N, CA, C and O atoms as CSV, one atom per row, in Angstrom:
chain,resi,resn,atom,element,x,y,z
A,1,MET,N,N,70.676,-19.682,-56.933
A,1,MET,CA,C,69.616,-18.705,-56.969
A,1,MET,C,C,68.596,-19.098,-58.023
A,1,MET,O,O,68.933,-19.675,-59.057
A,2,ASP,N,N,67.356,-18.776,-57.744
A,2,ASP,CA,C,66.257,-19.085,-58.645
A,2,ASP,C,C,65.711,-17.807,-59.251
A,2,ASP,O,O,65.765,-16.741,-58.639
A,3,ARG,N,N,65.188,-17.927,-60.451
A,3,ARG,CA,C,64.541,-16.781,-61.067
A,3,ARG,C,C,63.211,-16.574,-60.354
A,3,ARG,O,O,62.383,-17.484,-60.308
A,4,VAL,N,N,63.001,-15.391,-59.801
A,4,VAL,CA,C,61.771,-15.117,-59.059
A,4,VAL,C,C,60.904,-14.060,-59.717
A,4,VAL,O,O,59.722,-13.939,-59.393
A,5,ALA,N,N,61.481,-13.282,-60.649
A,5,ALA,CA,C,60.703,-12.229,-61.306
A,5,ALA,C,C,61.402,-11.765,-62.576
A,5,ALA,O,O,62.549,-12.120,-62.848
A,6,THR,N,N,60.678,-10.965,-63.338
A,6,THR,CA,C,61.191,-10.324,-64.548
A,6,THR,C,C,60.774,-8.870,-64.489
A,6,THR,O,O,59.685,-8.556,-64.009
A,7,ILE,N,N,61.631,-7.973,-64.974
A,7,ILE,CA,C,61.226,-6.578,-65.119
A,7,ILE,C,C,61.407,-6.193,-66.580
A,7,ILE,O,O,62.479,-6.368,-67.159
A,8,ALA,N,N,60.343,-5.670,-67.157
A,8,ALA,CA,C,60.354,-5.217,-68.551
A,8,ALA,C,C,59.436,-4.015,-68.667
A,8,ALA,O,O,58.356,-3.997,-68.076
A,9,ASP,N,N,59.851,-3.028,-69.412
A,9,ASP,CA,C,59.063,-1.798,-69.601
A,9,ASP,C,C,58.682,-1.151,-68.266
A,9,ASP,O,O,57.619,-0.541,-68.147
A,10,GLY,N,N,59.549,-1.286,-67.273
A,10,GLY,CA,C,59.310,-0.662,-65.977
A,10,GLY,C,C,58.273,-1.354,-65.112
A,10,GLY,O,O,57.794,-0.775,-64.137
A,11,VAL,N,N,57.918,-2.593,-65.457
A,11,VAL,CA,C,56.925,-3.360,-64.700
A,11,VAL,C,C,57.580,-4.650,-64.218
A,11,VAL,O,O,58.251,-5.338,-64.987
A,12,VAL,N,N,57.381,-4.974,-62.938
A,12,VAL,CA,C,57.921,-6.200,-62.359
A,12,VAL,C,C,56.839,-7.283,-62.359
A,12,VAL,O,O,55.730,-7.061,-61.874
A,13,TYR,N,N,57.175,-8.460,-62.909
A,13,TYR,CA,C,56.271,-9.594,-62.992
A,13,TYR,C,C,56.854,-10.764,-62.224
A,13,TYR,O,O,58.072,-10.940,-62.185
A,14,ASP,N,N,55.984,-11.572,-61.608
A,14,ASP,CA,C,56.475,-12.801,-60.987
A,14,ASP,C,C,56.542,-13.904,-62.052
A,14,ASP,O,O,56.324,-13.659,-63.238
A,15,GLU,N,N,56.849,-15.123,-61.597
A,15,GLU,CA,C,57.010,-16.244,-62.543
A,15,GLU,C,C,55.737,-16.560,-63.316
A,15,GLU,O,O,55.795,-17.098,-64.421
A,16,ASN,N,N,54.582,-16.224,-62.733
A,16,ASN,CA,C,53.288,-16.510,-63.373
A,16,ASN,C,C,52.756,-15.322,-64.162
A,16,ASN,O,O,51.579,-15.293,-64.522
A,17,LYS,N,N,53.605,-14.350,-64.430
A,17,LYS,CA,C,53.254,-13.118,-65.179
A,17,LYS,C,C,52.276,-12.225,-64.421
A,17,LYS,O,O,51.610,-11.385,-65.025
A,18,LYS,N,N,52.187,-12.400,-63.111
A,18,LYS,CA,C,51.362,-11.505,-62.285
A,18,LYS,C,C,52.179,-10.241,-62.016
A,18,LYS,O,O,53.350,-10.320,-61.645
A,19,THR,N,N,51.560,-9.085,-62.202
A,19,THR,CA,C,52.251,-7.817,-61.989
A,19,THR,C,C,52.453,-7.577,-60.498
A,19,THR,O,O,51.505,-7.628,-59.715
A,20,LEU,N,N,53.701,-7.314,-60.117
A,20,LEU,CA,C,54.032,-7.064,-58.715
A,20,LEU,C,C,54.197,-5.577,-58.416
A,20,LEU,O,O,54.175,-5.172,-57.253
A,21,SER,N,N,54.362,-4.766,-59.453
A,21,SER,CA,C,54.688,-3.358,-59.222
A,21,SER,C,C,53.524,-2.406,-59.472
A,21,SER,O,O,53.747,-1.210,-59.657
A,22,ASP,N,N,52.284,-2.905,-59.482
A,22,ASP,CA,C,51.133,-2.004,-59.620
A,22,ASP,C,C,51.099,-1.018,-58.475
A,22,ASP,O,O,51.239,-1.404,-57.315
A,23,GLY,N,N,50.914,0.250,-58.788
A,23,GLY,CA,C,50.815,1.270,-57.756
A,23,GLY,C,C,52.138,1.841,-57.286
A,23,GLY,O,O,52.146,2.794,-56.506
A,24,TRP,N,N,53.253,1.292,-57.733
A,24,TRP,CA,C,54.562,1.821,-57.358
A,24,TRP,C,C,54.835,3.067,-58.173
A,24,TRP,O,O,54.370,3.188,-59.306
A,25,SER,N,N,55.599,4.009,-57.594
A,25,SER,CA,C,55.935,5.228,-58.323
A,25,SER,C,C,57.415,5.545,-58.169
A,25,SER,O,O,58.060,5.143,-57.201
A,26,CYS,N,N,57.932,6.269,-59.141
A,26,CYS,CA,C,59.326,6.703,-59.141
A,26,CYS,C,C,59.327,8.215,-59.320
A,26,CYS,O,O,58.731,8.736,-60.262
A,27,GLN,N,N,60.000,8.917,-58.408
A,27,GLN,CA,C,60.041,10.378,-58.451
A,27,GLN,C,C,61.473,10.836,-58.464
A,27,GLN,O,O,62.317,10.331,-57.725
A,28,ASP,N,N,61.734,11.810,-59.323
A,28,ASP,CA,C,63.080,12.380,-59.386
A,28,ASP,C,C,63.403,13.103,-58.096
A,28,ASP,O,O,62.525,13.657,-57.434
A,29,GLY,N,N,64.672,13.087,-57.756
A,29,GLY,CA,C,65.155,13.798,-56.589
A,29,GLY,C,C,66.259,14.748,-56.977
A,29,GLY,O,O,66.375,15.137,-58.139
A,30,VAL,N,N,67.060,15.117,-56.022
A,30,VAL,CA,C,68.168,16.022,-56.271
A,30,VAL,C,C,69.453,15.379,-55.769
A,30,VAL,O,O,69.414,14.403,-55.021
A,31,PHE,N,N,70.578,15.921,-56.176
A,31,PHE,CA,C,71.886,15.446,-55.725
A,31,PHE,C,C,72.064,13.954,-55.968
A,31,PHE,O,O,72.390,13.203,-55.049
A,32,SER,N,N,71.850,13.532,-57.198
A,32,SER,CA,C,72.080,12.130,-57.608
A,32,SER,C,C,71.192,11.135,-56.887
A,32,SER,O,O,71.625,10.024,-56.582
A,33,ALA,N,N,69.950,11.522,-56.608
A,33,ALA,CA,C,69.041,10.627,-55.888
A,33,ALA,C,C,67.656,10.637,-56.548
A,33,ALA,O,O,67.285,11.596,-57.225
A,34,PHE,N,N,66.901,9.552,-56.337
A,34,PHE,CA,C,65.495,9.515,-56.721
A,34,PHE,C,C,64.757,8.632,-55.736
A,34,PHE,O,O,65.385,7.893,-54.978
A,35,TRP,N,N,63.425,8.695,-55.735
A,35,TRP,CA,C,62.593,7.959,-54.785
A,35,TRP,C,C,61.739,6.938,-55.498
A,35,TRP,O,O,61.217,7.189,-56.583
A,36,ILE,N,N,61.602,5.777,-54.872
A,36,ILE,CA,C,60.675,4.741,-55.316
A,36,ILE,C,C,59.741,4.487,-54.140
A,36,ILE,O,O,60.188,4.252,-53.018
A,37,THR,N,N,58.427,4.538,-54.411
A,37,THR,CA,C,57.447,4.403,-53.334
A,37,THR,C,C,56.470,3.281,-53.644
A,37,THR,O,O,55.981,3.166,-54.768
A,38,SER,N,N,56.187,2.448,-52.635
A,38,SER,CA,C,55.241,1.348,-52.792
A,38,SER,C,C,53.816,1.878,-52.595
A,38,SER,O,O,53.636,2.987,-52.092
A,39,PRO,N,N,52.804,1.095,-52.986
A,39,PRO,CA,C,51.414,1.526,-52.777
A,39,PRO,C,C,51.066,1.692,-51.296
A,39,PRO,O,O,50.146,2.439,-50.959
A,40,GLN,N,N,51.784,1.011,-50.417
A,40,GLN,CA,C,51.544,1.121,-48.984
A,40,GLN,C,C,52.271,2.327,-48.369
A,40,GLN,O,O,52.162,2.568,-47.167
A,41,GLY,N,N,52.999,3.071,-49.181
A,41,GLY,CA,C,53.693,4.271,-48.705
A,41,GLY,C,C,55.120,4.054,-48.244
A,41,GLY,O,O,55.749,4.983,-47.738
A,42,ARG,N,N,55.648,2.843,-48.407
A,42,ARG,CA,C,57.063,2.610,-48.056
A,42,ARG,C,C,57.932,3.278,-49.103
A,42,ARG,O,O,57.807,2.997,-50.295
A,43,GLY,N,N,58.809,4.160,-48.660
A,43,GLY,CA,C,59.645,4.902,-49.588
A,43,GLY,C,C,61.087,4.439,-49.558
A,43,GLY,O,O,61.645,4.178,-48.492
A,44,TRP,N,N,61.679,4.340,-50.718
A,44,TRP,CA,C,63.086,3.952,-50.864
A,44,TRP,C,C,63.818,5.073,-51.589
A,44,TRP,O,O,63.451,5.440,-52.705
A,45,GLN,N,N,64.847,5.611,-50.958
A,45,GLN,CA,C,65.684,6.589,-51.632
A,45,GLN,C,C,66.818,5.823,-52.312
A,45,GLN,O,O,67.489,5.002,-51.687
A,46,VAL,N,N,67.021,6.099,-53.587
A,46,VAL,CA,C,68.095,5.457,-54.340
A,46,VAL,C,C,69.086,6.543,-54.703
A,46,VAL,O,O,68.732,7.552,-55.312
A,47,LYS,N,N,70.328,6.320,-54.322
A,47,LYS,CA,C,71.359,7.346,-54.509
A,47,LYS,C,C,72.605,6.719,-55.106
A,47,LYS,O,O,73.024,5.632,-54.710
A,48,ALA,N,N,73.187,7.421,-56.061
A,48,ALA,CA,C,74.447,6.973,-56.642
A,48,ALA,C,C,75.586,7.362,-55.716
A,48,ALA,O,O,75.536,8.402,-55.060
A,49,ARG,N,N,76.594,6.536,-55.666
A,49,ARG,CA,C,77.762,6.855,-54.846
A,49,ARG,C,C,78.787,7.561,-55.697
A,49,ARG,O,O,79.180,7.066,-56.753
A,50,PHE,N,N,79.216,8.713,-55.238
A,50,PHE,CA,C,80.271,9.486,-55.899
A,50,PHE,C,C,79.927,9.791,-57.358
A,50,PHE,O,O,80.803,9.781,-58.222
A,51,PHE,N,N,78.647,10.062,-57.628
A,51,PHE,CA,C,78.182,10.434,-58.970
A,51,PHE,C,C,78.499,9.380,-60.022
A,51,PHE,O,O,78.664,9.704,-61.198
A,52,SER,N,N,78.582,8.144,-59.611
A,52,SER,CA,C,78.809,7.036,-60.532
A,52,SER,C,C,77.701,6.024,-60.288
A,52,SER,O,O,77.310,5.796,-59.143
A,53,THR,N,N,77.195,5.418,-61.348
A,53,THR,CA,C,76.136,4.432,-61.174
A,53,THR,C,C,76.681,3.018,-60.956
A,53,THR,O,O,75.919,2.054,-61.022
A,54,ASN,N,N,77.980,2.878,-60.699
A,54,ASN,CA,C,78.540,1.548,-60.412
A,54,ASN,C,C,78.005,0.976,-59.118
A,54,ASN,O,O,77.854,-0.239,-58.992
A,55,ALA,N,N,77.716,1.833,-58.158
A,55,ALA,CA,C,77.126,1.376,-56.887
A,55,ALA,C,C,75.968,2.301,-56.550
A,55,ALA,O,O,76.131,3.519,-56.472
A,56,LEU,N,N,74.800,1.708,-56.352
A,56,LEU,CA,C,73.635,2.448,-55.918
A,56,LEU,C,C,73.351,2.062,-54.470
A,56,LEU,O,O,73.480,0.896,-54.098
A,57,VAL,N,N,72.969,3.028,-53.664
A,57,VAL,CA,C,72.576,2.761,-52.282
A,57,VAL,C,C,71.081,3.012,-52.185
A,57,VAL,O,O,70.603,4.096,-52.519
A,58,MET,N,N,70.345,2.009,-51.727
A,58,MET,CA,C,68.896,2.089,-51.612
A,58,MET,C,C,68.542,2.029,-50.129
A,58,MET,O,O,68.869,1.058,-49.447
A,59,THR,N,N,67.865,3.080,-49.627
A,59,THR,CA,C,67.616,3.199,-48.191
A,59,THR,C,C,66.145,3.451,-47.899
A,59,THR,O,O,65.512,4.287,-48.544
A,60,ASN,N,N,65.608,2.730,-46.930
A,60,ASN,CA,C,64.294,2.999,-46.371
A,60,ASN,C,C,64.560,3.462,-44.948
A,60,ASN,O,O,64.716,2.640,-44.045
A,61,SER,N,N,64.612,4.772,-44.743
A,61,SER,CA,C,64.999,5.301,-43.431
A,61,SER,C,C,63.935,5.054,-42.372
A,61,SER,O,O,64.270,5.001,-41.188
A,62,ASP,N,N,62.661,4.900,-42.747
A,62,ASP,CA,C,61.609,4.625,-41.771
A,62,ASP,C,C,61.825,3.286,-41.080
A,62,ASP,O,O,61.520,3.142,-39.896
A,63,GLU,N,N,62.344,2.314,-41.803
A,63,GLU,CA,C,62.526,0.978,-41.232
A,63,GLU,C,C,63.995,0.628,-41.006
A,63,GLU,O,O,64.315,-0.475,-40.562
A,64,GLY,N,N,64.875,1.559,-41.311
A,64,GLY,CA,C,66.303,1.341,-41.060
A,64,GLY,C,C,66.940,0.285,-41.942
A,64,GLY,O,O,67.905,-0.364,-41.538
A,65,GLU,N,N,66.412,0.107,-43.141
A,65,GLU,CA,C,66.968,-0.884,-44.067
A,65,GLU,C,C,67.784,-0.173,-45.137
A,65,GLU,O,O,67.367,0.862,-45.655
A,66,SER,N,N,68.938,-0.724,-45.466
A,66,SER,CA,C,69.760,-0.182,-46.540
A,66,SER,C,C,70.365,-1.323,-47.340
A,66,SER,O,O,70.759,-2.351,-46.790
A,67,PHE,N,N,70.431,-1.120,-48.640
A,67,PHE,CA,C,70.965,-2.116,-49.550
A,67,PHE,C,C,71.927,-1.439,-50.515
A,67,PHE,O,O,71.763,-0.264,-50.842
A,68,VAL,N,N,72.918,-2.174,-50.963
A,68,VAL,CA,C,73.831,-1.697,-51.992
A,68,VAL,C,C,73.594,-2.531,-53.243
A,68,VAL,O,O,73.551,-3.760,-53.180
A,69,LEU,N,N,73.441,-1.856,-54.380
A,69,LEU,CA,C,73.263,-2.519,-55.662
A,69,LEU,C,C,74.523,-2.266,-56.472
A,69,LEU,O,O,74.673,-1.212,-57.089
A,70,ASN,N,N,75.428,-3.238,-56.466
A,70,ASN,CA,C,76.716,-3.110,-57.159
A,70,ASN,C,C,76.601,-3.576,-58.596
A,70,ASN,O,O,75.970,-4.593,-58.885
A,71,ARG,N,N,77.212,-2.827,-59.487
A,71,ARG,CA,C,77.291,-3.271,-60.878
A,71,ARG,C,C,78.427,-4.283,-60.964
A,71,ARG,O,O,79.568,-3.982,-60.614
A,72,GLU,N,N,78.106,-5.476,-61.430
A,72,GLU,CA,C,79.088,-6.556,-61.567
A,72,GLU,C,C,79.250,-6.869,-63.048
A,72,GLU,O,O,78.702,-7.858,-63.537
A,73,GLY,N,N,79.972,-6.065,-63.741
A,73,GLY,CA,C,80.096,-6.262,-65.177
A,73,GLY,C,C,78.910,-5.664,-65.893
A,73,GLY,O,O,78.051,-5.030,-65.280
A,74,ARG,N,N,78.869,-5.865,-67.169
A,74,ARG,CA,C,77.822,-5.233,-67.964
A,74,ARG,C,C,76.496,-5.971,-67.810
A,74,ARG,O,O,76.401,-7.164,-68.099
A,75,GLY,N,N,75.488,-5.260,-67.358
A,75,GLY,CA,C,74.143,-5.813,-67.287
A,75,GLY,C,C,73.847,-6.651,-66.067
A,75,GLY,O,O,72.834,-7.350,-66.056
A,76,ILE,N,N,74.672,-6.620,-65.041
A,76,ILE,CA,C,74.418,-7.402,-63.824
A,76,ILE,C,C,74.529,-6.484,-62.608
A,76,ILE,O,O,75.498,-5.737,-62.473
A,77,ARG,N,N,73.538,-6.543,-61.731
A,77,ARG,CA,C,73.599,-5.849,-60.443
A,77,ARG,C,C,73.406,-6.885,-59.342
A,77,ARG,O,O,72.508,-7.724,-59.409
A,78,THR,N,N,74.253,-6.813,-58.343
A,78,THR,CA,C,74.156,-7.691,-57.189
A,78,THR,C,C,73.669,-6.879,-56.012
A,78,THR,O,O,74.164,-5.780,-55.763
A,79,VAL,N,N,72.686,-7.419,-55.273
A,79,VAL,CA,C,72.069,-6.707,-54.155
A,79,VAL,C,C,72.601,-7.278,-52.845
A,79,VAL,O,O,72.516,-8.480,-52.591
A,80,PHE,N,N,73.156,-6.380,-52.011
A,80,PHE,CA,C,73.674,-6.744,-50.698
A,80,PHE,C,C,72.967,-5.932,-49.625
A,80,PHE,O,O,72.651,-4.761,-49.839
A,81,ASP,N,N,72.716,-6.542,-48.477
A,81,ASP,CA,C,72.228,-5.822,-47.299
A,81,ASP,C,C,73.438,-5.165,-46.659
A,81,ASP,O,O,74.456,-5.823,-46.446
A,82,ILE,N,N,73.344,-3.877,-46.349
A,82,ILE,CA,C,74.490,-3.167,-45.771
A,82,ILE,C,C,74.888,-3.785,-44.429
A,82,ILE,O,O,76.064,-3.761,-44.067
A,83,GLU,N,N,73.928,-4.336,-43.691
A,83,GLU,CA,C,74.232,-4.915,-42.383
A,83,GLU,C,C,74.893,-6.290,-42.487
A,83,GLU,O,O,75.448,-6.790,-41.509
A,84,ARG,N,N,74.833,-6.893,-43.663
A,84,ARG,CA,C,75.447,-8.218,-43.873
A,84,ARG,C,C,76.334,-8.166,-45.106
A,84,ARG,O,O,76.017,-8.793,-46.117
A,85,PRO,N,N,77.442,-7.428,-45.043
A,85,PRO,CA,C,78.287,-7.294,-46.232
A,85,PRO,C,C,78.813,-8.654,-46.701
A,85,PRO,O,O,79.161,-9.520,-45.898
A,86,GLY,N,N,78.857,-8.807,-48.003
A,86,GLY,CA,C,79.373,-10.048,-48.581
A,86,GLY,C,C,78.315,-11.107,-48.793
A,86,GLY,O,O,78.573,-12.093,-49.483
A,87,TYR,N,N,77.104,-10.936,-48.213
A,87,TYR,CA,C,76.035,-11.901,-48.383
A,87,TYR,C,C,75.115,-11.418,-49.499
A,87,TYR,O,O,74.393,-10.435,-49.335
A,88,GLU,N,N,75.145,-12.101,-50.612
A,88,GLU,CA,C,74.356,-11.706,-51.785
A,88,GLU,C,C,72.889,-12.090,-51.578
A,88,GLU,O,O,72.566,-13.267,-51.411
A,89,LEU,N,N,72.009,-11.094,-51.590
A,89,LEU,CA,C,70.582,-11.335,-51.423
A,89,LEU,C,C,69.882,-11.625,-52.744
A,89,LEU,O,O,68.973,-12.453,-52.812
A,90,ALA,N,N,70.315,-10.934,-53.787
A,90,ALA,CA,C,69.655,-11.084,-55.085
A,90,ALA,C,C,70.611,-10.651,-56.184
A,90,ALA,O,O,71.638,-10.019,-55.936
A,91,ARG,N,N,70.242,-11.007,-57.393
A,91,ARG,CA,C,71.005,-10.612,-58.567
A,91,ARG,C,C,70.002,-10.244,-59.664
A,91,ARG,O,O,69.042,-10.971,-59.920
A,92,ILE,N,N,70.249,-9.106,-60.300
A,92,ILE,CA,C,69.370,-8.634,-61.370
A,92,ILE,C,C,70.214,-8.596,-62.644
A,92,ILE,O,O,71.221,-7.891,-62.715
A,93,VAL,N,N,69.787,-9.368,-63.650
A,93,VAL,CA,C,70.611,-9.614,-64.822
A,93,VAL,C,C,69.879,-9.184,-66.096
A,93,VAL,O,O,68.733,-9.570,-66.329
A,94,ARG,N,N,70.565,-8.376,-66.919
A,94,ARG,CA,C,70.000,-7.988,-68.219
A,94,ARG,C,C,69.883,-9.232,-69.074
A,94,ARG,O,O,70.825,-10.018,-69.173
A,95,GLU,N,N,68.717,-9.413,-69.698
A,95,GLU,CA,C,68.480,-10.625,-70.478
A,95,GLU,C,C,68.170,-10.361,-71.946
A,95,GLU,O,O,67.738,-11.262,-72.664
A,96,ASP,N,N,68.387,-9.140,-72.387
A,96,ASP,CA,C,68.195,-8.848,-73.802
A,96,ASP,C,C,69.480,-8.270,-74.369
A,96,ASP,O,O,70.171,-7.492,-73.711
A,97,SER,N,N,69.785,-8.649,-75.571
A,97,SER,CA,C,71.034,-8.175,-76.183
A,97,SER,C,C,70.857,-6.849,-76.913
A,97,SER,O,O,71.846,-6.234,-77.313
A,98,LEU,N,N,69.636,-6.402,-77.090
A,98,LEU,CA,C,69.391,-5.175,-77.829
A,98,LEU,C,C,69.238,-3.947,-76.935
A,98,LEU,O,O,68.989,-2.849,-77.432
A,99,GLY,N,N,69.383,-4.117,-75.639
A,99,GLY,CA,C,69.313,-2.987,-74.724
A,99,GLY,C,C,67.922,-2.428,-74.510
A,99,GLY,O,O,67.771,-1.237,-74.239
A,100,ARG,N,N,66.914,-3.257,-74.625
A,100,ARG,CA,C,65.538,-2.792,-74.443
A,100,ARG,C,C,65.106,-2.753,-72.981
A,100,ARG,O,O,64.033,-2.235,-72.671
A,101,GLY,N,N,65.903,-3.279,-72.101
A,101,GLY,CA,C,65.588,-3.196,-70.687
A,101,GLY,C,C,64.783,-4.346,-70.119
A,101,GLY,O,O,63.875,-4.122,-69.319
A,102,VAL,N,N,65.091,-5.566,-70.512
A,102,VAL,CA,C,64.464,-6.742,-69.917
A,102,VAL,C,C,65.477,-7.360,-68.971
A,102,VAL,O,O,66.593,-7.689,-69.373
A,103,PHE,N,N,65.084,-7.519,-67.705
A,103,PHE,CA,C,65.982,-8.049,-66.684
A,103,PHE,C,C,65.318,-9.215,-65.967
A,103,PHE,O,O,64.112,-9.201,-65.721
A,104,GLY,N,N,66.124,-10.233,-65.633
A,104,GLY,CA,C,65.673,-11.309,-64.776
A,104,GLY,C,C,66.088,-11.000,-63.357
A,104,GLY,O,O,67.175,-10.470,-63.126
A,105,VAL,N,N,65.228,-11.326,-62.399
A,105,VAL,CA,C,65.505,-11.085,-60.981
A,105,VAL,C,C,65.683,-12.454,-60.333
A,105,VAL,O,O,64.785,-13.295,-60.373
A,106,TYR,N,N,66.847,-12.664,-59.739
A,106,TYR,CA,C,67.187,-13.956,-59.148
A,106,TYR,C,C,67.420,-13.806,-57.644
A,106,TYR,O,O,68.071,-12.861,-57.198
A,107,ALA,N,N,66.883,-14.745,-56.873
A,107,ALA,CA,C,67.067,-14.753,-55.421
A,107,ALA,C,C,66.767,-16.166,-54.922
A,107,ALA,O,O,66.347,-17.031,-55.690
A,108,GLN,N,N,66.985,-16.381,-53.652
A,108,GLN,CA,C,66.645,-17.662,-53.043
A,108,GLN,C,C,65.146,-17.683,-52.778
A,108,GLN,O,O,64.647,-16.837,-52.035
A,109,LYS,N,N,64.425,-18.614,-53.357
A,109,LYS,CA,C,62.969,-18.674,-53.173
A,109,LYS,C,C,62.600,-18.862,-51.716
A,109,LYS,O,O,61.573,-18.350,-51.273
A,110,GLY,N,N,63.395,-19.569,-50.975
A,110,GLY,CA,C,63.105,-19.814,-49.570
A,110,GLY,C,C,63.083,-18.558,-48.718
A,110,GLY,O,O,62.521,-18.560,-47.623
A,111,ASP,N,N,63.696,-17.476,-49.215
A,111,ASP,CA,C,63.748,-16.226,-48.454
A,111,ASP,C,C,62.415,-15.489,-48.445
A,111,ASP,O,O,62.256,-14.553,-47.661
A,112,PHE,N,N,61.442,-15.872,-49.286
A,112,PHE,CA,C,60.225,-15.092,-49.413
A,112,PHE,C,C,59.047,-15.592,-48.597
A,112,PHE,O,O,58.119,-14.827,-48.336
A,113,ARG,N,N,59.057,-16.823,-48.197
A,113,ARG,CA,C,58.005,-17.386,-47.362
A,113,ARG,C,C,56.596,-17.046,-47.884
A,113,ARG,O,O,55.717,-16.660,-47.112
A,114,GLY,N,N,56.398,-17.192,-49.183
A,114,GLY,CA,C,55.059,-17.001,-49.755
A,114,GLY,C,C,54.720,-15.575,-50.167
A,114,GLY,O,O,53.701,-15.374,-50.829
A,115,SER,N,N,55.510,-14.592,-49.815
A,115,SER,CA,C,55.212,-13.222,-50.222
A,115,SER,C,C,56.440,-12.616,-50.884
A,115,SER,O,O,57.573,-13.006,-50.602
A,116,PHE,N,N,56.204,-11.685,-51.741
A,116,PHE,CA,C,57.319,-11.033,-52.442
A,116,PHE,C,C,57.716,-9.800,-51.662
A,116,PHE,O,O,56.865,-8.986,-51.302
A,117,GLU,N,N,58.995,-9.658,-51.402
A,117,GLU,CA,C,59.495,-8.576,-50.567
A,117,GLU,C,C,59.526,-7.242,-51.306
A,117,GLU,O,O,59.914,-7.177,-52.472
A,118,ASP,N,N,59.111,-6.174,-50.613
A,118,ASP,CA,C,59.118,-4.825,-51.193
A,118,ASP,C,C,60.511,-4.392,-51.615
A,118,ASP,O,O,60.672,-3.742,-52.647
A,119,TRP,N,N,61.525,-4.747,-50.824
A,119,TRP,CA,C,62.873,-4.284,-51.158
A,119,TRP,C,C,63.331,-4.839,-52.508
A,119,TRP,O,O,64.082,-4.182,-53.229
A,120,LEU,N,N,62.878,-6.050,-52.848
A,120,LEU,CA,C,63.303,-6.648,-54.107
A,120,LEU,C,C,62.590,-5.996,-55.296
A,120,LEU,O,O,63.183,-5.834,-56.363
A,121,ILE,N,N,61.333,-5.629,-55.114
A,121,ILE,CA,C,60.632,-4.880,-56.164
A,121,ILE,C,C,61.302,-3.530,-56.349
A,121,ILE,O,O,61.528,-3.103,-57.482
A,122,ALA,N,N,61.626,-2.848,-55.250
A,122,ALA,CA,C,62.294,-1.543,-55.317
A,122,ALA,C,C,63.660,-1.668,-56.003
A,122,ALA,O,O,64.026,-0.814,-56.811
A,123,ALA,N,N,64.413,-2.726,-55.685
A,123,ALA,CA,C,65.729,-2.930,-56.305
A,123,ALA,C,C,65.594,-3.177,-57.810
A,123,ALA,O,O,66.399,-2.673,-58.593
A,124,ALA,N,N,64.593,-3.943,-58.215
A,124,ALA,CA,C,64.360,-4.194,-59.636
A,124,ALA,C,C,63.992,-2.899,-60.355
A,124,ALA,O,O,64.498,-2.630,-61.444
A,125,LEU,N,N,63.114,-2.096,-59.755
A,125,LEU,CA,C,62.721,-0.825,-60.362
A,125,LEU,C,C,63.894,0.155,-60.430
A,125,LEU,O,O,64.038,0.889,-61.407
A,126,ALA,N,N,64.726,0.163,-59.394
A,126,ALA,CA,C,65.904,1.045,-59.398
A,126,ALA,C,C,66.873,0.635,-60.492
A,126,ALA,O,O,67.413,1.486,-61.199
A,127,THR,N,N,67.096,-0.669,-60.634
A,127,THR,CA,C,67.982,-1.159,-61.685
A,127,THR,C,C,67.453,-0.803,-63.057
A,127,THR,O,O,68.205,-0.355,-63.923
A,128,TRP,N,N,66.160,-1.001,-63.257
A,128,TRP,CA,C,65.571,-0.671,-64.551
A,128,TRP,C,C,65.664,0.826,-64.826
A,128,TRP,O,O,65.915,1.233,-65.960
A,129,SER,N,N,65.462,1.651,-63.795
A,129,SER,CA,C,65.536,3.103,-63.964
A,129,SER,C,C,66.922,3.566,-64.369
A,129,SER,O,O,67.060,4.485,-65.176
A,130,VAL,N,N,67.941,2.943,-63.820
A,130,VAL,CA,C,69.305,3.383,-64.076
A,130,VAL,C,C,69.919,2.655,-65.280
A,130,VAL,O,O,70.593,3.280,-66.098
A,131,ASP,N,N,69.694,1.354,-65.392
A,131,ASP,CA,C,70.352,0.555,-66.439
A,131,ASP,C,C,69.445,0.193,-67.610
A,131,ASP,O,O,69.908,-0.391,-68.589
A,132,GLY,N,N,68.163,0.532,-67.523
A,132,GLY,CA,C,67.204,0.166,-68.561
A,132,GLY,C,C,67.402,0.940,-69.848
A,132,GLY,O,O,68.451,1.551,-70.053
A,133,PRO,N,N,66.396,0.919,-70.722
A,133,PRO,CA,C,66.558,1.507,-72.051
A,133,PRO,C,C,66.823,3.010,-72.036
A,133,PRO,O,O,67.514,3.523,-72.916
A,134,ARG,N,N,66.283,3.718,-71.048
A,134,ARG,CA,C,66.488,5.160,-71.009
A,134,ARG,C,C,67.778,5.518,-70.299
A,134,ARG,O,O,68.303,6.614,-70.494
A,135,GLN,N,N,68.290,4.639,-69.499
A,135,GLN,CA,C,69.529,4.810,-68.758
A,135,GLN,C,C,69.642,6.192,-68.129
A,135,GLN,O,O,70.320,7.081,-68.645
A,136,MET,N,N,68.962,6.346,-67.004
A,136,MET,CA,C,68.989,7.601,-66.268
A,136,MET,C,C,70.416,7.980,-65.940
A,136,MET,O,O,71.191,7.141,-65.480
A,137,ARG,N,N,70.764,9.194,-66.162
A,137,ARG,CA,C,72.112,9.688,-65.849
A,137,ARG,C,C,72.030,10.444,-64.530
A,137,ARG,O,O,71.428,11.515,-64.445
A,138,ILE,N,N,72.648,9.866,-63.506
A,138,ILE,CA,C,72.661,10.538,-62.208
A,138,ILE,C,C,74.075,10.768,-61.758
A,138,ILE,O,O,74.299,11.324,-60.682
């Protein structure tokens, strides 16, 4: 896997320090859930499983896409497509030892074909929201 982005202070940057998350928003929800919305209006519901943040389920019901963000030890989340269990799409890794919320985003560069995928930006923002410096309790 290659490093494709960084998330710090709630902002996702590509390798060239270009901001990828401009216009994205995060809204609180109910029942252990919150929403992340892209500037184009694509919405992702992020929900904790069984009131634990060990596994987050991220769903875009308009397009029928669902992903699981599993906590793999301290500071690592692995992203899986629900339709392809066991196939790791990305990995989001904490890269600061002081808990300030800097994460590296790793994926196969060949999967992007020149554009950055919305689901990966949403997964990075969800990870930062739950595991970042404020550590949302859901």
